[in-house]
C-alpha positions as CSV (number, residue, x, y, z in Angstrom):
1,M,-10.1,-19.7,42.8
2,A,-11.5,-22.7,44.1
3,E,-13.9,-23.5,40.7
4,F,-10.4,-22.7,38.5
5,P,-7.3,-23.9,40.9
6,D,-5.4,-25.6,37.5
7,L,-6.6,-22.2,34.8
8,G,-3.1,-20.2,34.7
9,D,-0.1,-19.8,36.4
10,N,2.1,-17.9,38.9
11,C,5.0,-15.6,36.8
12,S,8.1,-17.3,36.9
13,W,9.8,-14.3,37.9
14,S,10.8,-14.0,41.3
15,E,10.1,-11.2,42.3
16,C,7.0,-11.1,40.9
17,N,5.6,-14.5,41.4
18,E,2.0,-13.0,40.1
19,L,-1.2,-15.4,39.3
20,D,-1.2,-14.9,35.7
21,F,-4.4,-17.2,33.2
22,L,-3.0,-15.8,30.7
23,P,0.4,-16.6,31.1
24,I,2.7,-15.7,28.2
25,V,6.0,-18.5,28.0
26,C,9.2,-17.0,27.2
27,Q,10.3,-17.6,23.1
28,Y,13.7,-17.8,24.7
29,C,13.5,-19.7,28.6
30,G,10.0,-21.6,28.5
31,K,8.7,-20.3,31.4
32,N,6.1,-18.7,32.0
33,Y,5.8,-15.0,32.7
34,C,3.0,-12.7,33.7
35,K,2.5,-9.4,31.3
36,K,4.8,-7.2,33.3
37,H,7.9,-10.0,32.9
38,F,7.7,-11.4,29.8
39,L,10.2,-9.2,28.0
40,P,13.5,-11.1,28.0
41,E,15.0,-7.9,29.0
42,S,12.6,-7.9,31.8
43,H,13.1,-11.4,33.6
44,A,17.4,-10.7,32.4
45,C,16.3,-14.1,30.4
46,T,19.5,-16.0,30.2
47,A,18.6,-17.5,27.6
48,V,18.9,-15.1,24.8
49,P,20.9,-16.3,22.3
50,D,23.1,-12.7,21.1
51,K,22.9,-10.7,18.2
52,K,24.6,-10.9,14.8
53,P,26.0,-8.4,13.4
54,V,23.2,-7.5,10.6
55,N,23.7,-7.3,7.1
56,L,23.4,-3.8,6.3
57,E,24.3,-4.8,2.0
58,K,21.7,-3.6,-0.2
59,T,20.7,-6.7,-2.4
60,E,18.1,-5.9,-3.5
61,A,18.0,-5.3,-7.5
62,R,16.5,-2.0,-8.6
63,Y,14.3,-1.0,-12.2
64,E,14.9,1.9,-13.1
65,C,12.0,4.0,-15.8
66,R,13.6,4.3,-18.9
67,V,11.3,7.1,-19.0
68,D,13.6,10.3,-19.9
69,S,14.3,12.4,-17.3
70,C,12.4,10.2,-14.8
71,K,14.6,9.4,-12.3
72,K,11.7,7.0,-10.2
73,W,12.8,3.0,-9.8
74,E,10.5,-0.3,-9.0
75,L,12.1,-3.5,-6.4
76,A,9.9,-5.2,-8.8
77,P,9.8,-5.4,-12.9
78,V,7.6,-2.9,-15.1
79,L,7.1,-4.1,-18.1
80,C,5.5,-2.3,-20.9
81,I,3.1,-5.2,-22.4
82,F,2.8,-3.8,-26.2
83,C,6.9,-2.3,-27.2
84,K,8.3,-4.2,-23.4
85,I,10.7,-1.2,-22.1
86,Q,11.2,-1.1,-17.5
87,V,8.5,1.7,-16.9
88,C,7.9,3.1,-13.0
89,L,4.0,2.5,-12.0
90,S,3.4,6.8,-13.0
91,H,4.4,5.3,-17.0
92,R,2.9,1.7,-16.7
93,H,0.1,3.1,-19.5
94,Q,0.7,3.3,-22.7
95,D,0.4,7.4,-22.5
96,S,2.5,8.1,-20.3
97,H,5.4,6.6,-21.7
98,K,5.1,8.4,-25.2
99,C,4.8,4.0,-26.5
100,R,6.0,3.9,-30.2
101,K,3.0,1.0,-30.5
102,L,0.5,3.5,-29.3
103,E,-3.0,3.4,-31.2
104,T,-4.7,6.4,-32.3
105,K,-7.9,6.7,-31.3
106,D,-10.2,8.6,-32.6
107,A,-12.1,11.2,-31.5
108,P,-15.1,10.4,-30.6
109,M,-16.0,13.2,-27.6
110,Q,-15.2,16.4,-31.0
111,N,-17.8,15.4,-32.5
112,T,-20.0,14.9,-30.0
113,K,-19.0,18.2,-28.7
114,A,-19.6,19.8,-32.2
115,H,-22.2,18.3,-32.6
116,V,-23.7,20.0,-28.8
117,A,-22.6,23.4,-29.7
118,S,-24.9,23.1,-32.7
119,I,-27.8,22.1,-30.9
120,T,-27.6,24.6,-28.2
121,Q,-27.0,27.3,-31.0
122,Q,-30.0,25.9,-32.6
123,K,-32.4,26.5,-29.8
124,N,-30.4,29.6,-28.5
125,A,-31.6,31.2,-31.8
126,E,-35.3,29.5,-32.0
127,S,-35.8,31.1,-27.9
128,T,-35.0,34.2,-29.3
129,G,-36.6,34.0,-32.7
130,K,-39.5,33.8,-31.2
131,K,-41.3,36.3,-28.5
132,K,-42.7,35.9,-25.1
133,K,-45.7,37.9,-24.2
134,V,-45.7,40.6,-22.0
135,L,-48.9,40.7,-19.7
């Protein structure tokens, strides 16, 4: 310990007085303590202010979803950018809250599905028409 004589500090708790290289300063009394006694309860800190009663009133706003039969609400407003109604996160997309400004999309997948089905039918018809040679 001769190399660093000024490093660290002793615990201010009279019963401990342990040399701590990284002492923790109490936020109330400003004294240095070891890791066992740094909490105000651990060293019977007299500078701790009295605890004030916590205000239990709910002051937060609730934004309720306007979709029928939905009981959810949010702490921040979630508005549909198209029809401007208040919705929850579950109903934020146009198709999930039946938005009156929802544009119907073409069904390209239906056309693709029908086209693929016709191709597979043609392939099946060609393969059944050809006879395989048996050796």
